[in-house]
C-alpha positions in Angstrom: 0.0 0.0 0.0 1.0 3.6 -0.5 -0.7 6.8 0.6 -2.1 9.0 -2.2 -3.1 12.6 -1.5 -4.7 12.8 -4.9 -7.0 9.8 -4.2 -7.4 10.8 -0.5 -6.2 7.6 1.1 -4.2 4.5 0.9 -4.0 2.6 -2.4 -3.2 -1.1 -2.8 -1.1 -2.1 -5.8 0.7 -5.0 -7.4 4.1 -4.8 -9.1 5.8 -7.3 -11.3 9.6 -6.9 -11.7 11.8 -8.6 -14.3 13.2 -11.8 -12.7 16.8 -10.9 -13.2 16.5 -7.3 -12.0 19.7 -6.1 -10.2 19.6 -3.4 -7.6 19.7 0.0 -9.3 19.0 -1.4 -12.8 16.5 0.6 -14.8 13.6 -0.8 -16.8 10.7 0.7 -18.8 7.5 0.8 -16.8 4.0 -0.1 -17.9 1.1 1.2 -15.7 -2.0 -1.0 -16.1 -5.3 0.6 -14.8 -8.3 -1.6 -14.2 -11.8 -0.8 -15.4 -14.9 -0.1 -13.3 -15.9 -2.8 -10.9 -12.4 -4.4 -11.0 -9.3 -4.0 -8.7 -5.5 -4.1 -8.7 -5.5 -7.9 -9.2 -7.6 -7.9 -12.3 -4.8 -7.6 -14.9 -2.6 -10.3 -13.4 -5.5 -12.6 -12.5 -7.3 -12.4 -15.9 -4.5 -12.1 -18.4 -0.9 -13.1 -19.0 0.7 -9.7 -18.3 3.6 -11.4 -16.5 5.1 -12.2 -19.9 6.0 -8.5 -20.2 8.0 -8.6 -16.9 9.8 -11.6 -18.4 10.7 -9.4 -21.4 12.2 -6.7 -19.2 9.4 -4.4 -18.2 8.2 -3.3 -14.8 4.4 -3.6 -14.5 2.5 -1.5 -12.0 -1.1 -2.2 -11.3 -2.6 0.2 -8.8 -6.0 0.0 -7.2 -8.5 2.8 -7.8 -11.8 3.3 -6.1 -11.3 0.8 -3.2 
């Protein structure tokens, strides 16, 4: 969780990192926002987004209206 002043509270999120990520190494980031009625787990539970982390991307899936 992290606190968001913009959303007025704490936000739950899920992050996938490349498996071979070394401390300080930089990667491109993809932010995946869920649709209405969904939550921060939707992308990873309903699709194969982990394949992008395996290709060298960081995936950030924040919750919204929780």
